[in-house]
N, C-alpha and C positions, 0 to 999 in steps of 0.2 A: 535419452536426453529429453528435457522438457520441451525444447524448441521443436524437435521433430514431431512429438506427439501433438503439440499445440498446432503446428502447421497442418498436420493431417486432419485434425478436428475442424479447423477453419476451412480447409479446402473442401471437406465433405459438406459443410453447411453452405458454402458459397456455390458449390456445384449444384446443390439441391435447388437453390433459388434461381440459378442461372441456366438450368438444364435445357429449357426450351428457348433460350435467348439466342439469336443469331450472332455470329461473330462480328465484333466491331473493331476495326483497326484502330490502334492508338495513333495520336497525332504524329505527323512526321516531324522529327526534330529540326529545329531551325539552326542557323549558323550560330556559333558561340558569340555571346555578347553579354555584357552585364545587364541585368534587368532594369528597365526604365522606371525606377522607383522615385526619382527625385527630379522630375522634369522642371519644376518651378523652384527648386531649392536654391540653385545658383542665383537666380534673380532676387530671391529674398534673403540671400546670404545666410542660409540655414542648412548648410550641408551637414549630413549626419550619417554615420555608418555604425550600425549596431552589430552584434555578434552574428546576425543573419546575413549581413553583407560583407563584413570584414573577413577575409580569408587568411590562411596561414602565410600565403605569399604576401598578402597585404601587410600583415604584421611585420614580416621580414623587411619589406620596403620601407615602412615607417621607422623601423629600428635602424636601418642603414642610413636613412636621411638624418636621423637624430644624432648618430655617432659622427657622421660625416661633417655635421655642423661644428663639431669640436675642433676640426682641423682648419678652421678659418684662419687665413693668413699664411697657411702652408699648403699652397696649391699642389705641389708635387706629392706630398704625403696623402693629401686628400684624394687625389686621382688614383694613386696606388691602392688605397684602401677601398675605394669604390669599385675599381676593376676586379680586385680579388673577391670582394663581397658578392658582386654580381655573378662572377663565374661560379662561386660556391653555391649561391642561391639558385642559379639556373640548373646546375647539376642535381641538386637536392630536390628542388621544386618540381622537376619533371619526372620524378619517380612515380610510377603508375601502380595503383592497387585496385583490387576489385571494388566496384561501386557498391556491391552488396555488403561489404564489410564496414561501410560508413553509414551509420544510422542517421536518418533525417529527423530532426526534432519536430514536435507538433506545431510549433510556431511557423515552420516552413511548409508543412503539409496542409494546414488550414482546415476549415470546416469543423465538424464535431470532434475531430481529433484533438483540437485545442481544449475542449471540455474534458475529454478522457485523460489526456496528458499522461500517458503511461509509456515507459521506455520500451517495453516488449511489444505493446500495440503499435508504437511508432515503427519498430523494426519490421514487424509483419506487414503493415500497410505500405511502408516505403519499399519493401522488397517486392511486393505485388506490383506496385507502380513502376518500379525499375525493370521488372520483368516483361512489361508490355513491349510489343514490337520486337520480341525476341532479344531483350536487352540483358539477359542473364550474365553475359560475359563482358558487359561494359566496364570500363575502367575510369578512374578519376585521377588526375594529377594531384600530388600531395599539396602543391601550392594553391589548388582550387578548392580545398576543403575549408568550409567556413569554421569560425571559432565555435559556433553553436553546434555544428555537426561533430566537431572533435569532442566537445564537452558531453554531448548526448551519447556518443560512442563509448566514452570512458564510463559514464554513469550506467550504461547498459551492461557493460562487462562487470562492473561492481555489483550490480543487481543480481546477475546470475551467480556471481561468487558468493553472495550473501544467502542464497537459498539453502545450500547445504548447512551453513552455520545455523540458520534459524530452525531447520528441521532437527539438527543435532540438539539444540537447546530445548526443543519440545519433546523429543523422543527419549533422550538419555536420562537415566535416574540421577539423583543427587548424591548417592553414596551414603556416607555417614552424616546423619542430621542430628545436630545438638540443639536443643531448645531450652530457653530460659523463661520460666513462668508460663510456658505454653504460648508465648507471644513472640519472642525474638528467636530467630532461627539462624544458624550458620550450618553450612554443609561443605562437603569436600569439593564438589563441583559447582556449588551455587554461584560463586563469582564468575567462573568461566561461562556458565549458562546465561547469566545476565548480559555479559559482554557479547556473546554470540547472538543473543536475541535482539539487543538494542543498538549495537554498533553499526550494523548495516543500515538500519533505519535512520540513525543520526547522520551517517555519511550521505545518504540519499537526500535527507532534509537540507543539509548544508550545501550539497551540490546543486539541489533544485533552487535554493535561494540565490546562489551565485548565478546560475543559468538564467533565471527570470530577470534578475537585475541587468544582466548584460544584453538580453534580447529586447529589453524595453527602454534602454538608454543609449545615448551616443557614446561609443568608445573612441571614435575618431571623428573629428570635424574637418579633417583634411583628406583629400582624395588619396587613397592608398593604392590605387591602380589594381584593385581586386577584381576577380572575375568569378563570382559565386555561381554555383549550380552548373558549371560547365563540366562536360564529361566526354569520353571517347566512345563512340558507338561504331560497331562493325556490322553493317547490314547483312554481310555474307556469313556471319557466324552460325555454326550449327545450332539447331534448336534442341529442345528436350527430346530425348530418344523415345522411339516406339509410338504406338497408337495412343497410349495413355498420355504421353508427353504432348501430342498434338491436341488432345482434348483439354488438357490443363492450360495450354497456351491459348486456346480459344476462349476459355473462361476468363483468364487473366486479361486478355485483350478487351474483353467486354466490361471490365470494371474500371471505376474511376474514384476519385476522392469525393465523398459526399459533400453536399453544399445546399444552399437554398434552392438551386435549380436541379439538383440531382438527389433523388430520394435515397436515404441510407437503407441498407438491408434490414435494419432493426424496425423499420416502419412497415415492412411487408406483413400481411395478415396470414393467419393459418389457412384461410380459404384460398388465397392466391398461391401459396406454396403448394397446397394439396392439389390444386388444379394443374399446376405445371408438372409436378411429380407424376400425377396420374397420366397426363398427356405423354410424358416421356416413357412411362412404363407400358402404356398401351401399344407402343410400337414394337415391344419385345415379347408381347403375349402371342402365343400360337393361335391360329384362327379358330380351332375347335374350343378354345377356352375364352374367347372374346365375350360371349354372352354372359358367362359366369363372372368374368372380370367387370363387365359393365354393371351387373346387378350389385356386386359387392361395393364398387366405388360409388354408385348412386346412393346406396344406403348410408355409406360413410358421409358423403357430402350433405345428405338430408339431415343427419344428426348434427352437423356443424351449424345448421340453421335452426334446429329445434331447441337444443340445449342453450339455456341462457345463464349468464353470470352477472352478479351484481358488481358494478365497476368499482365500488368502494372497497371490495375485498381483494382487488388485484394489487399486488405489491408495486411500489415505485422505488426509484433510486433515492439515496439520501440527498444528492445534490438537487433533486427536483423539489425537495422540501426546504432545504437550506437551513441557515441558522445553526444552532447547536447540534441539531440532528445530523447535519452534513459533517460537522467536526467529529462527532462520535463515530459515525459511519458503521453502525452495528445493524445488520439486517433485521433482527427481531425488534429492536427499538424503533427502527425506521418504519417497520410495518405497523407497529402500534400507533405511531404518530400519523402515519398515512390513513389508517382507519379512523382515527379520531378527527382528522381534518376533512374527511370525506363528506361530512354533513355540511361543512361550510362551503365547499366548492361544488356541492350537489352531486358528487359522484355516488354517494350512498343511495340516491334516488334514481340512478340510471342503470338500466340493464342492457347488456350487449349479448349477442350470440357468440357461441364458441368460435365460429368462423372469423369473428372480428378481433379475436386475440392477436396481437402483433408479436413478432419475434422478440421485441423488447419486453413485452409482458411475460412471455415464456421464460426469458432469461432471468427476469426478476423473481418469478415463481421458483425457478430452480435454485437461485441464490438463497432464498429464504428457507426452502425446505431442507437443503443440504446443511445450512447453518444450524438449524434446529436439530437435525439428525446427528450432526457432529457433537453438539453439546450433550445430547442424551447418551450417545455412545461413549463419550468421555467419562460421564458420571458412572455409567454401568461398568466400564473398564476399571475405573478407580476403585469402586466398591467391591466388585467381584474378583478382580485379578490383582491390582496393585496393592491394595490394603491387606488382603489375605496373604498374598505372597510375601510382602515385606514383614508382616507379623510373624509368619512361620520362620523366615530367615533370622529375624531379630531374636526370637525366643531361642532358636537353636544355638546362636552365637552366645547368648547370655548364659545358657546352660553349660556350654562347652568352656566358656571363659568367665567364670563368676567374678573374678577379680576386676573385670571391666565394669561391673555393675555398681552404681553409686548406692550403697546400702544405707539404711537408716536403722539405728538400734531400736529395739522394741521398748515400749514404755514400761515393760515388766522389769527392766533392769534398774529402774529408778527407785530410790529409797526416800521416803518422805520424812522430814524432821522439822521441828520448829526453827524459825530463823527471823531475822529482822533486816529489812532492806530499806535503805534511805531513811533510816530512823523511824520506820513505820512498821508496827507489828502486823505480820501477815498470817500468822497461824501456821499453816502447813505450806511449805514451798518445796518444789521438786529439786533434787540435787543428786549428783552421782559421785560417789565417794572416790572413784578411781580417776576422775578428770577434774581439772581446775575450771571454775566458771569463767566465762568471758567477761570483758570489762563492761560492755554496753548493757544497759538495763532498759527494757521497753515496757509499754503498757497497752492493754487492749480492753476496751469497755470498762475502764476504771480499775482493772485488776492488774497489778504489777506483775511483770514476768522477768525471769532471769535467763538470758540467752546462754546456753551452755556451750562448751567446746565440742559440740556434736553437729551433725547435719540438720538438727532440728532444735527448737526451743520448747520449754515446758511452761504452760500456763498453770499456775497453782490454783487449786480449787479450794475455796474457803466456804464450802457449803452453799455456794451461789449457783443456782441453776441457770441464771441469766448468762453467766460467762460460758457455761457449757453449751447452752443453746446458740449463742452468737458464733462461737468458733465452729461448732458442728454444722451450722447452717452455711457458714462461709466455705467449709471444706466440701460439703456436698454440692454446692453451686459451682465448684470448679475455680474459685477465686485463686489466682496464681500465688498469692502470698501465703495462703493457708492450705495446708494439706493435713488431713487427719491421720495421725500415726497410730493412735490407740488410746483407749481410756481403760484404766485399770485401778483396782482398789489398792490402797497403800499396803505394802508389806510391813507388817509389824503394827499397823493401826487398823484392826479389823473394822469393817463397815465404813471406812473413810475413803473418799475418792482422791487419788493422788493428783492427776492432772491430764491435760490434753496436749499431745505433742504437735507442733506446727513448724513450718519452715519460714525463715525470712530470706528471700531470694534463693536460699537452699542450693543444693547441688543440681546441676543441669540434668535434664532427661535426654536420652538419646535413642535413636532407632536407625535401622538400615533401610535405605531407599534404593533397592537394587533391581526392581522390575521395570523394564522399559515401557514407555507409553507409545504403542504402535498406532494409535488412532490418527495422528497427523499424516502418517504414511498412507492410511486407508483413504483419507480425504484429500490427497494431493491434488487430484484433478479439480474439485470444486474450489480449493483454496488458491491454487496457483495458475491453472490452465483456463478454467472457465472465465475468470475476469478478463483474460486476454481475448478469448473468443467473443465475449460480450462487447469489449471495446472495439474489436475489428468490425463487427457487423454494424456498429454505430458509425464507423468511420468511412466505409466504402459503399459504393452504389453501382448500379448497372447503368452505363452511359446511354443506353437506348430506352430507358424507362420513360414512358410518356406521362406518368402521374407526377404532379408537383410534390415537392417535399414540404413537410410541416416544420422542418427545422429552420430556425433563425438564430442569428447571433444573440447571445445573452447580453444583458446590460453591461456587465463587466467587460466583455469582449469588445463591444462597441466603444466604450470609453477608452480602453487601452489602444484600440486602433486609432481613435481620434487623437490621443496624446502623441502617439508615434508619428502619425501623419503630420502633425504640427511641427514636430522636431525635424521632419524631412522637408518641411516647407511646402507641403501639398494641401494643407488644411488649416483652418483657423477655428480654434475652440469657441463655440457659442458662449456669449457672456453669461447666460443663465445657468450654465453647467458648473460654475465654480463660485465660491464665496471667499471673501478675503477676511482673514483673522486679524482683528485690530491689534495694535501695538507691534506685533512681529511682522505685520504687513505681508502675510504669506497666503497664497491662493491654495485652497483645497477643494475637493469634490463636494458639490452641493448635494446633501443627502435627502433633501425634501423633494418628494415625488420623482425620485431619481429614475425609476423604471419608465414612467410615462414620458419623461423629458427626453431620455436618450432614444427611446423607440421612435420619437418624433423626428430625430435626426438620423435614423439608421441608414436611410438611402443616401444621405449626403456624405457619410463617413466612409472613406475609401478603405477597402480591406487590405490586410497584409498580403504581401506577394506570396502566391501559392506556386511552389516550384514545379509541381507535376501538371499544372494547367498549361504551361508553356515550356515544355522540355527543350533543353539546348544540348548541343553536342559539338564536338570537333571530330575530324576524321580519325579513325582508329590509328593508334601508334604514332600520332603526330602531335605536335605542340602548337600552342597559339603563337 
């Protein structure tokens, strides 16, 4: 399973950076209550519930209220409906499911997770946070699941379901491939492969669009009596088994969601990680080997300070460059753009030691190198295995079943004789006595041609070397409309050239594509698992880390937070952040000096509610 391997890799990396860290207990859950997100909303008459605040129970309450209103004037029917609805809702809403089965969206996790915005990263990060304080067996009531959590969980399941389809589309051969003019191709499994490749991406894109719209806008301006982020915690539940379980719990309890005040693991340097790993290993080395261990580690640490790297050669992420590079999101193209822009931002003139390389740098280097390796491996596999194998199979089938091969008669079967076409004497024109000529008449380079009822047409030769040269050149260049069939002297007219055969659209060519492409399976880890590991180390931190974080909210995040806070009634958008479009009188974001302007207001803009900063709970197996 991808999840188990991914979780193992992440745990190994997290354990390495947290090896020497003392255990830090997670915050003690408070009593269940809705987060105080809208303290001034009522006063400003700007109540708003997005998909992060509106729960399934809240949706049920709003639906019941709406239907109940249709019974106005019939109090008995109205009361009966409300009683039945409340009983059904109470019974259904208090069903409990494991909290780990409900994925928490990036908008509720907060911090760099919002930049990563990956369903599997959200699942891993939220599972780690939920496991703090031995919360692996915590449950959540169905009615307390937010709409955004429900959408995120569905999209996560669809993502995992799409992985086998995408791998199938990349690995499986096309079967019988028929080509027209060597340009247009149809194949047995071509349509199915396209659907398998792009359908999951389209579903994720549509789902992501809907999810973003619902978490950034008010779904309800009426209090739905929702209680988001409430869950049931049993402090007496058994923890993870064995000594390994105790160590895992210690690491998990020392982790938190990265933020401006908590440095993400991706900012740790190779020097820091090496020192902590060496410190942990030294405790396991036997006394007689301590001197050797010390000498080896000292040499290694010295090399970290001696070896220097040009900062302009270190890869960066596509989103750090932005623009069209971020849209393309190709590691090789990103690296070229990063190197080109390194002169502008002075990175090309800056040298750092090997010890200053961060986890982020190493992740980006791995992404680039494996991307290039996969491309080279794919080309080699196609040339040495797929092309050779497909040709062997195709030739074998063509020899075994010659009737399947679109054959072209030889030009030697053509008999030349004088003729006149379109009232214009042409001298010698190709014709076949056993077949009737077709109706259409074409021309090429001023030489009239007579399309025969054959898979090819014949250009008559009137002693013109120009016509021969044109068609021969076109045939050799691989031009799809012209294929050289043969040039032969006319039978019966010694010394005369009869003609050059060529195709107009002609019969399609075909081949068998039967050799699988196993390269995507060989690179499953860098393609599917590594991006998750990269996203997780960007999203979590060690809560006892004394070093400040370099991470800050991006301009887009600040602007989104400001707009949402204004809808909640807790913030007023500064006047210079928007401009009004004349005629339609609509306010839009002011693009002029946008970054500088919003950075100026960064400290004033309230952040979105981060559910794992203030965990809530209700007593186990009880309801609110």
